All heavy atoms as a GROMACS GRO file, in nm:
protein
  580
    1ALA      N    1  17.966  12.295   4.735
    1ALA     CA    2  18.020  12.367   4.849
    1ALA      C    3  17.977  12.297   4.978
    1ALA      O    4  17.864  12.251   4.990
    1ALA     CB    5  17.972  12.511   4.849
    2THR      N    6  18.067  12.292   5.072
    2THR     CA    7  18.040  12.229   5.200
    2THR      C    8  17.984  12.332   5.298
    2THR      O    9  18.038  12.440   5.311
    2THR     CB   10  18.169  12.169   5.260
    2THR    OG1   11  18.224  12.080   5.166
    2THR    CG2   12  18.142  12.098   5.388
    3ASP      N   13  17.877  12.295   5.365
    3ASP     CA   14  17.820  12.381   5.468
    3ASP      C   15  17.882  12.342   5.601
    3ASP      O   16  17.894  12.224   5.632
    3ASP     CB   17  17.668  12.364   5.476
    3ASP     CG   18  17.597  12.418   5.355
    3ASP    OD1   19  17.663  12.482   5.272
    3ASP    OD2   20  17.476  12.396   5.345
    4ARG      N   21  17.921  12.440   5.679
    4ARG     CA   22  17.971  12.417   5.814
    4ARG      C   23  17.889  12.500   5.909
    4ARG      O   24  17.851  12.612   5.876
    4ARG     CB   25  18.119  12.455   5.823
    4ARG     CG   26  18.206  12.366   5.735
    4ARG     CD   27  18.345  12.415   5.730
    4ARG     NE   28  18.345  12.538   5.651
    4ARG     CZ   29  18.447  12.618   5.637
    4ARG    NH1   30  18.560  12.591   5.695
    4ARG    NH2   31  18.439  12.727   5.564
    5SER      N   32  17.862  12.445   6.028
    5SER     CA   33  17.781  12.523   6.122
    5SER      C   34  17.822  12.496   6.266
    5SER      O   35  17.880  12.393   6.297
    5SER     CB   36  17.632  12.492   6.103
    5SER     OG   37  17.605  12.359   6.136
    6ILE      N   38  17.790  12.593   6.349
    6ILE     CA   39  17.810  12.585   6.493
    6ILE      C   40  17.673  12.612   6.555
    6ILE      O   41  17.606  12.708   6.517
    6ILE     CB   42  17.906  12.695   6.543
    6ILE    CG1   43  18.037  12.693   6.468
    6ILE    CG2   44  17.929  12.683   6.692
    6ILE    CD1   45  18.118  12.821   6.487
    7GLU      N   46  17.633  12.528   6.647
    7GLU     CA   47  17.508  12.550   6.720
    7GLU      C   48  17.540  12.553   6.867
    7GLU      O   49  17.622  12.475   6.915
    7GLU     CB   50  17.408  12.439   6.689
    7GLU     CG   51  17.362  12.439   6.545
    7GLU     CD   52  17.261  12.330   6.516
    7GLU    OE1   53  17.219  12.259   6.610
    7GLU    OE2   54  17.223  12.317   6.399
    8ALA      N   55  17.477  12.644   6.939
    8ALA     CA   56  17.503  12.655   7.083
    8ALA      C   57  17.380  12.710   7.154
    8ALA      O   58  17.295  12.774   7.093
    8ALA     CB   59  17.622  12.746   7.109
    9THR      N   60  17.376  12.684   7.282
    9THR     CA   61  17.279  12.747   7.370
    9THR      C   62  17.359  12.841   7.459
    9THR      O   63  17.456  12.799   7.522
    9THR     CB   64  17.204  12.643   7.455
    9THR    OG1   65  17.137  12.553   7.367
    9THR    CG2   66  17.103  12.709   7.546
   10VAL      N   67  17.321  12.968   7.459
   10VAL     CA   68  17.396  13.071   7.531
   10VAL      C   69  17.309  13.125   7.644
   10VAL      O   70  17.192  13.157   7.623
   10VAL     CB   71  17.437  13.185   7.436
   10VAL    CG1   72  17.512  13.294   7.511
   10VAL    CG2   73  17.521  13.131   7.320
   11MET      N   74  17.368  13.135   7.762
   11MET     CA   75  17.294  13.188   7.876
   11MET      C   76  17.304  13.340   7.878
   11MET      O   77  17.414  13.396   7.882
   11MET     CB   78  17.350  13.130   8.005
   11MET     CG   79  17.276  13.169   8.128
   11MET     SD   80  17.353  13.088   8.268
   11MET     CE   81  17.215  13.067   8.371
   12GLY      N   82  17.191  13.404   7.872
   12GLY     CA   83  17.182  13.550   7.885
   12GLY      C   84  17.073  13.577   7.987
   12GLY      O   85  17.065  13.508   8.088
   13THR      N   86  16.985  13.670   7.959
   13THR     CA   87  16.869  13.692   8.044
   13THR      C   88  16.787  13.564   8.049
   13THR      O   89  16.726  13.530   8.148
   13THR     CB   90  16.783  13.808   7.988
   13THR    OG1   91  16.869  13.921   7.970
   13THR    CG2   92  16.671  13.844   8.082
   14SER      N   93  16.787  13.493   7.937
   14SER     CA   94  16.726  13.361   7.922
   14SER      C   95  16.828  13.273   7.852
   14SER      O   96  16.939  13.318   7.824
   14SER     CB   97  16.600  13.369   7.835
   14SER     OG   98  16.505  13.453   7.895
   15LEU      N   99  16.790  13.150   7.819
   15LEU     CA  100  16.876  13.066   7.735
   15LEU      C  101  16.838  13.094   7.590
   15LEU      O  102  16.719  13.095   7.555
   15LEU     CB  103  16.854  12.918   7.767
   15LEU     CG  104  16.905  12.872   7.903
   15LEU    CD1  105  16.871  12.724   7.924
   15LEU    CD2  106  17.054  12.894   7.916
   16TYR      N  107  16.939  13.121   7.507
   16TYR     CA  108  16.915  13.152   7.367
   16TYR      C  109  16.984  13.050   7.278
   16TYR      O  110  17.097  13.009   7.304
   16TYR     CB  111  16.966  13.293   7.333
   16TYR     CG  112  16.895  13.400   7.411
   16TYR    CD1  113  16.960  13.470   7.511
   16TYR    CD2  114  16.762  13.429   7.385
   16TYR    CE1  115  16.894  13.568   7.584
   16TYR    CE2  116  16.695  13.528   7.458
   16TYR     CZ  117  16.762  13.596   7.557
   16TYR     OH  118  16.695  13.692   7.628
   17SER      N  119  16.914  13.009   7.173
   17SER     CA  120  16.970  12.916   7.075
   17SER      C  121  17.035  12.996   6.964
   17SER      O  122  16.974  13.088   6.908
   17SER     CB  123  16.859  12.828   7.015
   17SER     OG  124  16.803  12.748   7.116
   18THR      N  125  17.160  12.960   6.933
   18THR     CA  126  17.234  13.031   6.828
   18THR      C  127  17.283  12.931   6.725
   18THR      O  128  17.310  12.815   6.755
   18THR     CB  129  17.356  13.106   6.884
   18THR    OG1  130  17.448  13.011   6.939
   18THR    CG2  131  17.317  13.207   6.989
   19THR      N  132  17.296  12.978   6.603
   19THR     CA  133  17.354  12.901   6.493
   19THR      C  134  17.434  12.995   6.407
   19THR      O  135  17.386  13.104   6.372
   19THR     CB  136  17.245  12.834   6.406
   19THR    OG1  137  17.159  12.756   6.489
   19THR    CG2  138  17.307  12.745   6.300
   20ILE      N  139  17.557  12.954   6.375
   20ILE     CA  140  17.640  13.028   6.279
   20ILE      C  141  17.676  12.928   6.170
   20ILE      O  142  17.723  12.819   6.198
   20ILE     CB  143  17.768  13.084   6.344
   20ILE    CG1  144  17.731  13.179   6.459
   20ILE    CG2  145  17.855  13.154   6.239
   20ILE    CD1  146  17.851  13.228   6.540
   21ARG      N  147  17.649  12.964   6.045
   21ARG     CA  148  17.675  12.876   5.930
   21ARG      C  149  17.763  12.946   5.828
   21ARG      O  150  17.747  13.065   5.804
   21ARG     CB  151  17.544  12.840   5.860
   21ARG     CG  152  17.457  12.744   5.931
   21ARG     CD  153  17.329  12.717   5.852
   21ARG     NE  154  17.239  12.832   5.848
   21ARG     CZ  155  17.164  12.873   5.947
   21ARG    NH1  156  17.166  12.812   6.062
   21ARG    NH2  157  17.085  12.977   5.933
   22VAL      N  158  17.850  12.867   5.769
   22VAL     CA  159  17.928  12.915   5.655
   22VAL      C  160  17.875  12.837   5.535
   22VAL      O  161  17.877  12.714   5.534
   22VAL     CB  162  18.080  12.889   5.672
   22VAL    CG1  163  18.155  12.932   5.548
   22VAL    CG2  164  18.131  12.961   5.795
   23ARG      N  165  17.824  12.908   5.438
   23ARG     CA  166  17.774  12.848   5.315
   23ARG      C  167  17.847  12.913   5.199
   23ARG      O  168  17.821  13.029   5.168
   23ARG     CB  169  17.624  12.868   5.302
   23ARG     CG  170  17.547  12.788   5.403
   23ARG     CD  171  17.407  12.761   5.357
   23ARG     NE  172  17.347  12.663   5.446
   23ARG     CZ  173  17.222  12.665   5.484
   23ARG    NH1  174  17.142  12.760   5.441
   23ARG    NH2  175  17.175  12.573   5.563
   24GLY      N  176  17.938  12.838   5.142
   24GLY     CA  177  18.020  12.896   5.035
   24GLY      C  178  18.101  13.010   5.092
   24GLY      O  179  18.176  12.993   5.187
   25GLN      N  180  18.083  13.128   5.038
   25GLN     CA  181  18.154  13.248   5.084
   25GLN      C  182  18.069  13.333   5.179
   25GLN      O  183  18.108  13.442   5.214
   25GLN     CB  184  18.193  13.333   4.962
   25GLN     CG  185  18.288  13.264   4.866
   25GLN     CD  186  18.423  13.238   4.930
   25GLN    OE1  187  18.478  13.322   4.998
   25GLN    NE2  188  18.475  13.118   4.909
   26ARG      N  189  17.952  13.281   5.219
   26ARG     CA  190  17.859  13.361   5.300
   26ARG      C  191  17.852  13.311   5.443
   26ARG      O  192  17.858  13.192   5.468
   26ARG     CB  193  17.721  13.356   5.238
   26ARG     CG  194  17.718  13.417   5.098
   26ARG     CD  195  17.580  13.423   5.049
   26ARG     NE  196  17.504  13.507   5.143
   26ARG     CZ  197  17.412  13.594   5.106
   26ARG    NH1  198  17.381  13.606   4.982
   26ARG    NH2  199  17.350  13.667   5.196
   27LEU      N  200  17.834  13.404   5.533
   27LEU     CA  201  17.812  13.374   5.674
   27LEU      C  202  17.665  13.398   5.704
   27LEU      O  203  17.613  13.506   5.676
   27LEU     CB  204  17.899  13.464   5.762
   27LEU     CG  205  17.892  13.440   5.912
   27LEU    CD1  206  17.952  13.303   5.945
   27LEU    CD2  207  17.966  13.548   5.987
   28GLN      N  208  17.598  13.296   5.758
   28GLN     CA  209  17.458  13.310   5.797
   28GLN      C  210  17.448  13.284   5.946
   28GLN      O  211  17.527  13.206   6.000
   28GLN     CB  212  17.370  13.212   5.720
   28GLN     CG  213  17.373  13.237   5.571
   28GLN     CD  214  17.290  13.134   5.496
   28GLN    OE1  215  17.268  13.023   5.543
   28GLN    NE2  216  17.244  13.171   5.378
   29TYR      N  217  17.355  13.347   6.012
   29TYR     CA  218  17.346  13.333   6.156
   29TYR      C  219  17.203  13.350   6.204
   29TYR      O  220  17.122  13.414   6.138
   29TYR     CB  221  17.436  13.434   6.227
   29TYR     CG  222  17.420  13.575   6.176
   29TYR    CD1  223  17.324  13.658   6.229
   29TYR    CD2  224  17.500  13.624   6.073
   29TYR    CE1  225  17.306  13.788   6.181
   29TYR    CE2  226  17.484  13.753   6.026
   29TYR     CZ  227  17.388  13.835   6.080
   29TYR     OH  228  17.371  13.962   6.034
   30ASP      N  229  17.175  13.288   6.319
   30ASP     CA  230  17.044  13.299   6.383
   30ASP      C  231  17.062  13.300   6.533
   30ASP      O  232  17.147  13.227   6.586
   30ASP     CB  233  16.955  13.177   6.350
   30ASP     CG  234  16.922  13.168   6.204
   30ASP    OD1  235  16.863  13.264   6.151
   30ASP    OD2  236  16.954  13.064   6.142
   31CYS      N  237  16.983  13.379   6.601
   31CYS     CA  238  16.973  13.375   6.746
   31CYS      C  239  16.828  13.407   6.779
   31CYS      O  240  16.768  13.494   6.714
   31CYS     CB  241  17.066  13.476   6.813
   31CYS     SG  242  17.054  13.470   6.996
   32ASP      N  243  16.773  13.338   6.878
   32ASP     CA  244  16.632  13.364   6.908
   32ASP      C  245  16.612  13.471   7.017
   32ASP      O  246  16.502  13.485   7.070
   32ASP     CB  247  16.558  13.234   6.941
   32ASP     CG  248  16.614  13.158   7.058
   32ASP    OD1  249  16.709  13.207   7.123
   32ASP    OD2  250  16.562  13.047   7.086
   33CYS      N  251  16.716  13.550   7.046
   33CYS     CA  252  16.699  13.662   7.138
   33CYS      C  253  16.625  13.775   7.064
   33CYS      O  254  16.614  13.773   6.941
   33CYS     CB  255  16.835  13.711   7.190
   33CYS     SG  256  16.932  13.810   7.073
   34PRO      N  257  16.577  13.875   7.137
   34PRO     CA  258  16.504  13.985   7.071
   34PRO      C  259  16.585  14.055   6.961
   34PRO      O  260  16.532  14.083   6.853
   34PRO     CB  261  16.471  14.081   7.185
   34PRO     CG  262  16.462  13.993   7.306
   34PRO     CD  263  16.570  13.888   7.284
   35LEU      N  264  16.712  14.081   6.985
   35LEU     CA  265  16.794  14.148   6.884
   35LEU      C  266  16.819  14.055   6.764
   35LEU      O  267  16.813  14.097   6.649
   35LEU     CB  268  16.927  14.193   6.945
   35LEU     CG  269  17.011  14.290   6.865
   35LEU    CD1  270  16.934  14.418   6.834
   35LEU    CD2  271  17.139  14.323   6.938
   36GLY      N  272  16.845  13.929   6.793
   36GLY     CA  273  16.868  13.830   6.687
   36GLY      C  274  16.745  13.812   6.598
   36GLY      O  275  16.757  13.788   6.478
   37GLN      N  276  16.628  13.826   6.657
   37GLN     CA  277  16.506  13.814   6.578
   37GLN      C  278  16.488  13.932   6.483
   37GLN      O  279  16.408  13.926   6.391
   37GLN     CB  280  16.384  13.797   6.670
   37GLN     CG  281  16.385  13.661   6.737
   37GLN     CD  282  16.266  13.639   6.829
   37GLN    OE1  283  16.172  13.718   6.833
   37GLN    NE2  284  16.271  13.531   6.902
   38GLU      N  285  16.564  14.039   6.507
   38GLU     CA  286  16.566  14.154   6.416
   38GLU      C  287  16.679  14.140   6.313
   38GLU      O  288  16.716  14.235   6.246
   38GLU     CB  289  16.584  14.285   6.495
   38GLU     CG  290  16.472  14.315   6.592
   38GLU     CD  291  16.342  14.347   6.520
   38GLU    OE1  292  16.346  14.411   6.413
   38GLU    OE2  293  16.236  14.306   6.572
   39TYR      N  294  16.738  14.018   6.306
   39TYR     CA  295  16.845  13.984   6.211
   39TYR      C  296  16.976  14.058   6.238
   39TYR      O  297  17.056  14.080   6.148
   39TYR     CB  298  16.801  14.004   6.066
   39TYR     CG  299  16.673  13.929   6.036
   39TYR    CD1  300  16.552  13.996   6.025
   39TYR    CD2  301  16.674  13.790   6.023
   39TYR    CE1  302  16.434  13.927   6.001
   39TYR    CE2  303  16.557  13.720   5.998
   39TYR     CZ  304  16.437  13.789   5.988
   39TYR     OH  305  16.321  13.720   5.964
   40GLU      N  306  16.997  14.097   6.365
   40GLU     CA  307  17.123  14.160   6.405
   40GLU      C  308  17.220  14.053   6.454
   40GLU      O  309  17.178  13.951   6.508
   40GLU     CB  310  17.098  14.262   6.516
   40GLU     CG  311  17.012  14.379   6.475
   40GLU     CD  312  17.078  14.471   6.375
   40GLU    OE1  313  17.202  14.485   6.378
   40GLU    OE2  314  17.006  14.528   6.292
   41PHE      N  315  17.350  14.078   6.438
   41PHE     CA  316  17.452  13.988   6.490
   41PHE      C  317  17.473  14.027   6.636
   41PHE      O  318  17.546  14.120   6.668
   41PHE     CB  319  17.582  14.000   6.410
   41PHE     CG  320  17.675  13.884   6.429
   41PHE    CD1  321  17.668  13.775   6.345
   41PHE    CD2  322  17.768  13.884   6.532
   41PHE    CE1  323  17.753  13.667   6.363
   41PHE    CE2  324  17.853  13.777   6.550
   41PHE     CZ  325  17.846  13.667   6.465
   42CYS      N  326  17.408  13.954   6.726
   42CYS     CA  327  17.401  13.991   6.867
   42CYS      C  328  17.519  13.937   6.948
   42CYS      O  329  17.600  13.859   6.899
   42CYS     CB  330  17.270  13.939   6.926
   42CYS     SG  331  17.262  13.759   6.925
   43LYS      N  332  17.523  13.975   7.076
   43LYS     CA  333  17.631  13.932   7.164
   43LYS      C  334  17.629  13.781   7.189
   43LYS      O  335  17.733  13.722   7.217
   43LYS     CB  336  17.626  14.008   7.296
   43LYS     CG  337  17.499  13.986   7.376
   43LYS     CD  338  17.496  14.076   7.498
   43LYS     CE  339  17.367  14.062   7.576
   43LYS     NZ  340  17.361  14.157   7.686
   44HIS      N  341  17.515  13.718   7.174
   44HIS     CA  342  17.508  13.573   7.193
   44HIS      C  343  17.579  13.502   7.078
   44HIS      O  344  17.643  13.398   7.098
   44HIS     CB  345  17.362  13.527   7.204
   44HIS     CG  346  17.287  13.606   7.305
   44HIS    ND1  347  17.193  13.700   7.270
   44HIS    CD2  348  17.295  13.610   7.440
   44HIS    CE1  349  17.144  13.757   7.379
   44HIS    NE2  350  17.206  13.704   7.484
   45LEU      N  351  17.569  13.558   6.959
   45LEU     CA  352  17.641  13.502   6.843
   45LEU      C  353  17.791  13.526   6.859
   45LEU      O  354  17.872  13.438   6.826
   45LEU     CB  355  17.589  13.564   6.713
   45LEU     CG  356  17.447  13.519   6.676
   45LEU    CD1  357  17.387  13.613   6.573
   45LEU    CD2  358  17.447  13.376   6.627
   46VAL      N  359  17.829  13.642   6.912
   46VAL     CA  360  17.970  13.669   6.939
   46VAL      C  361  18.024  13.568   7.040
   46VAL      O  362  18.131  13.510   7.021
   46VAL     CB  363  17.990  13.814   6.989
   46VAL    CG1  364  18.132  13.837   7.035
   46VAL    CG2  365  17.951  13.914   6.881
   47ALA      N  366  17.948  13.543   7.146
   47ALA     CA  367  17.990  13.446   7.248
   47ALA      C  368  18.005  13.306   7.188
   47ALA      O  369  18.099  13.233   7.220
   47ALA     CB  370  17.889  13.444   7.363
   48THR      N  371  17.914  13.270   7.099
   48THR     CA  372  17.922  13.140   7.032
   48THR      C  373  18.052  13.130   6.951
   48THR      O  374  18.124  13.030   6.958
   48THR     CB  375  17.800  13.119   6.940
   48THR    OG1  376  17.682  13.122   7.021
   48THR    CG2  377  17.807  12.989   6.864
   49GLY      N  378  18.083  13.234   6.876
   49GLY     CA  379  18.205  13.235   6.795
   49GLY      C  380  18.330  13.230   6.882
   49GLY      O  381  18.424  13.155   6.852
   50ILE      N  382  18.334  13.306   6.989
   50ILE     CA  383  18.450  13.307   7.079
   50ILE      C  384  18.468  13.170   7.144
   50ILE      O  385  18.580  13.118   7.152
   50ILE     CB  386  18.437  13.418   7.185
   50ILE    CG1  387  18.453  13.554   7.118
   50ILE    CG2  388  18.539  13.400   7.297
   50ILE    CD1  389  18.421  13.672   7.208
   51ALA      N  390  18.359  13.108   7.188
   51ALA     CA  391  18.368  12.975   7.250
   51ALA      C  392  18.422  12.874   7.149
   51ALA      O  393  18.506  12.789   7.184
   51ALA     CB  394  18.231  12.931   7.300
   52TRP      N  395  18.380  12.883   7.025
   52TRP     CA  396  18.429  12.792   6.921
   52TRP      C  397  18.579  12.812   6.899
   52TRP      O  398  18.655  12.716   6.893
   52TRP     CB  399  18.352  12.812   6.791
   52TRP     CG  400  18.398  12.719   6.684
   52TRP    CD1  401  18.357  12.590   6.665
   52TRP    CD2  402  18.495  12.746   6.583
   52TRP    NE1  403  18.423  12.536   6.558
   52TRP    CE2  404  18.508  12.629   6.506
   52TRP    CE3  405  18.572  12.857   6.551
   52TRP    CZ2  406  18.595  12.621   6.398
   52TRP    CZ3  407  18.658  12.849   6.444
   52TRP    CH2  408  18.670  12.733   6.368
   53ILE      N  409  18.622  12.938   6.891
   53ILE     CA  410  18.765  12.968   6.871
   53ILE      C  411  18.847  12.915   6.988
   53ILE      O  412  18.951  12.852   6.968
   53ILE     CB  413  18.786  13.121   6.853
   53ILE    CG1  414  18.730  13.165   6.719
   53ILE    CG2  415  18.934  13.157   6.866
   53ILE    CD1  416  18.717  13.316   6.703
   54GLU      N  417  18.800  12.938   7.110
   54GLU     CA  418  18.873  12.889   7.227
   54GLU      C  419  18.880  12.736   7.230
   54GLU      O  420  18.981  12.678   7.265
   54GLU     CB  421  18.809  12.941   7.356
   54GLU     CG  422  18.834  13.088   7.377
   54GLU     CD  423  18.763  13.144   7.499
   54GLU    OE1  424  18.675  13.076   7.556
   54GLU    OE2  425  18.796  13.259   7.536
   55ASN      N  426  18.772  12.672   7.189
   55ASN     CA  427  18.769  12.527   7.182
   55ASN      C  428  18.869  12.475   7.079
   55ASN      O  429  18.941  12.378   7.104
   55ASN     CB  430  18.627  12.479   7.149
   55ASN     CG  431  18.614  12.329   7.157
   55ASN    OD1  432  18.684  12.263   7.233
   55ASN    ND2  433  18.524  12.275   7.078
   56GLN      N  434  18.876  12.540   6.964
   56GLN     CA  435  18.971  12.502   6.859
   56GLN      C  436  19.114  12.522   6.906
   56GLN      O  437  19.200  12.439   6.882
   56GLN     CB  438  18.946  12.581   6.730
   56GLN     CG  439  18.812  12.552   6.667
   56GLN     CD  440  18.797  12.407   6.629
   56GLN    OE1  441  18.879  12.352   6.556
   56GLN    NE2  442  18.694  12.342   6.680
   57ALA      N  443  19.141  12.633   6.974
   57ALA     CA  444  19.276  12.662   7.024
   57ALA      C  445  19.315  12.558   7.128
   57ALA      O  446  19.428  12.509   7.129
   57ALA     CB  447  19.282  12.802   7.083
   58GLY      N  448  19.222  12.520   7.216
   58GLY     CA  449  19.249  12.418   7.317
   58GLY      C  450  19.280  12.284   7.255
   58GLY      O  451  19.371  12.213   7.297
   59ALA      N  452  19.207  12.247   7.151
   59ALA     CA  453  19.231  12.120   7.082
   59ALA      C  454  19.368  12.123   7.016
   59ALA      O  455  19.441  12.024   7.018
   59ALA     CB  456  19.121  12.095   6.979
   60HIS      N  457  19.405  12.237   6.960
   60HIS     CA  458  19.535  12.252   6.895
   60HIS      C  459  19.647  12.238   6.998
   60HIS      O  460  19.747  12.174   6.974
   60HIS     CB  461  19.542  12.386   6.823
   60HIS     CG  462  19.668  12.405   6.745
   60HIS    ND1  463  19.699  12.329   6.636
   60HIS    CD2  464  19.772  12.490   6.764
   60HIS    CE1  465  19.817  12.366   6.589
   60HIS    NE2  466  19.863  12.464   6.666
   61GLU      N  467  19.630  12.299   7.115
   61GLU     CA  468  19.730  12.289   7.222
   61GLU      C  469  19.744  12.145   7.270
   61GLU      O  470  19.854  12.099   7.298
   61GLU     CB  471  19.695  12.382   7.339
   61GLU     CG  472  19.721  12.528   7.310
   61GLU     CD  473  19.866  12.557   7.273
   61GLU    OE1  474  19.957  12.507   7.342
   61GLU    OE2  475  19.887  12.628   7.174
   62ASP      N  476  19.632  12.072   7.281
   62ASP     CA  477  19.638  11.931   7.321
   62ASP      C  478  19.719  11.850   7.221
   62ASP      O  479  19.796  11.763   7.258
   62ASP     CB  480  19.496  11.871   7.331
   62ASP     CG  481  19.420  11.925   7.451
   62ASP    OD1  482  19.484  11.986   7.540
   62ASP    OD2  483  19.297  11.907   7.454
   63GLN      N  484  19.703  11.879   7.092
   63GLN     CA  485  19.778  11.807   6.989
   63GLN      C  486  19.928  11.836   7.003
   63GLN      O  487  20.010  11.747   6.991
   63GLN     CB  488  19.731  11.847   6.849
   63GLN     CG  489  19.596  11.792   6.815
   63GLN     CD  490  19.546  11.841   6.682
   63GLN    OE1  491  19.598  11.937   6.624
   63GLN    NE2  492  19.443  11.777   6.631
   64LYS      N  493  19.963  11.963   7.032
   64LYS     CA  494  20.104  11.999   7.050
   64LYS      C  495  20.163  11.922   7.169
   64LYS      O  496  20.273  11.871   7.162
   64LYS     CB  497  20.119  12.149   7.076
   64LYS     CG  498  20.113  12.236   6.956
   64LYS     CD  499  20.140  12.378   7.003
   64LYS     CE  500  20.126  12.479   6.894
   64LYS     NZ  501  20.146  12.615   6.946
   65THR      N  502  20.089  11.916   7.279
   65THR     CA  503  20.137  11.848   7.398
   65THR      C  504  20.158  11.700   7.371
   65THR      O  505  20.261  11.644   7.407
   65THR     CB  506  20.035  11.865   7.515
   65THR    OG1  507  20.016  12.004   7.536
   65THR    CG2  508  20.085  11.800   7.641
   66CYS      N  509  20.064  11.636   7.303
   66CYS     CA  510  20.078  11.494   7.269
   66CYS      C  511  20.199  11.473   7.180
   66CYS      O  512  20.276  11.380   7.197
   66CYS     CB  513  19.953  11.443   7.197
   66CYS     SG  514  19.812  11.428   7.306
   67SER      N  515  20.218  11.561   7.086
   67SER     CA  516  20.329  11.554   6.993
   67SER      C  517  20.463  11.566   7.067
   67SER      O  518  20.554  11.490   7.044
   67SER     CB  519  20.314  11.669   6.898
   67SER     OG  520  20.348  11.640   6.774
   68ARG      N  521  20.469  11.662   7.157
   68ARG     CA  522  20.593  11.682   7.233
   68ARG      C  523  20.624  11.563   7.322
   68ARG      O  524  20.735  11.519   7.331
   68ARG     CB  525  20.583  11.809   7.319
   68ARG     CG  526  20.590  11.935   7.239
   68ARG     CD  527  20.589  12.056   7.330
   68ARG     NE  528  20.560  12.174   7.253
   68ARG     CZ  529  20.476  12.268   7.288
   68ARG    NH1  530  20.410  12.261   7.401
   68ARG    NH2  531  20.457  12.373   7.211
   69SER      N  532  20.520  11.508   7.392
   69SER     CA  533  20.548  11.396   7.480
   69SER      C  534  20.588  11.272   7.402
   69SER      O  535  20.675  11.201   7.446
   69SER     CB  536  20.434  11.362   7.573
   69SER     OG  537  20.317  11.420   7.545
   70SER      N  538  20.529  11.248   7.286
   70SER     CA  539  20.569  11.128   7.213
   70SER      C  540  20.711  11.142   7.159
   70SER      O  541  20.782  11.044   7.152
   70SER     CB  542  20.470  11.094   7.103
   70SER     OG  543  20.439  11.203   7.025
   71LYS      N  544  20.755  11.263   7.128
   71LYS     CA  545  20.893  11.282   7.081
   71LYS      C  546  20.989  11.259   7.197
   71LYS      O  547  21.097  11.202   7.181
   71LYS     CB  548  20.912  11.422   7.025
   71LYS     CG  549  20.848  11.440   6.890
   71LYS     CD  550  20.866  11.582   6.839
   71LYS     CE  551  20.790  11.601   6.708
   71LYS     NZ  552  20.796  11.739   6.662
   72ARG      N  553  20.952  11.303   7.318
   72ARG     CA  554  21.038  11.285   7.435
   72ARG      C  555  21.048  11.139   7.475
   72ARG      O  556  21.148  11.096   7.527
   72ARG     CB  557  20.982  11.365   7.553
   72ARG     CG  558  21.004  11.512   7.541
   72ARG     CD  559  20.959  11.582   7.667
   72ARG     NE  560  20.932  11.720   7.634
   72ARG     CZ  561  20.836  11.792   7.688
   72ARG    NH1  562  20.756  11.741   7.778
   72ARG    NH2  563  20.818  11.916   7.653
   73ASP      N  564  20.940  11.063   7.455
   73ASP     CA  565  20.938  10.923   7.495
   73ASP      C  566  21.029  10.836   7.410
   73ASP      O  567  21.066  10.729   7.451
   73ASP     CB  568  20.795  10.867   7.487
   73ASP     CG  569  20.704  10.932   7.591
   73ASP    OD1  570  20.757  10.989   7.688
   73ASP    OD2  571  20.581  10.926   7.572
   74LYS      N  572  21.065  10.884   7.293
   74LYS     CA  573  21.147  10.802   7.201
   74LYS      C  574  21.292  10.798   7.241
   74LYS      O  575  21.353  10.872   7.299
   74LYS     CB  576  21.135  10.853   7.058
   74LYS     CG  577  20.996  10.828   7.005
   74LYS     CD  578  20.988  10.874   6.863
   74LYS     CE  579  20.848  10.846   6.809
   74LYS     NZ  580  20.831  10.881   6.675
   0.00000   0.00000   0.00000
């Protein structure tokens, strides 16, 4: 099984280190904020996931734009 992970530093009251991992069928996560240290899925982990999704969507849109322009150039 391939492990995939996202690591980020999220600005909150302080800077917090977050990690979200997919291992097989399981989601594992860490955040060094007080709530994260209690093994809760905190807002910093949510922010990390949303930033990743937005980044993926932006990359997908860039590919569409490149694709459209190369078709028009022909």
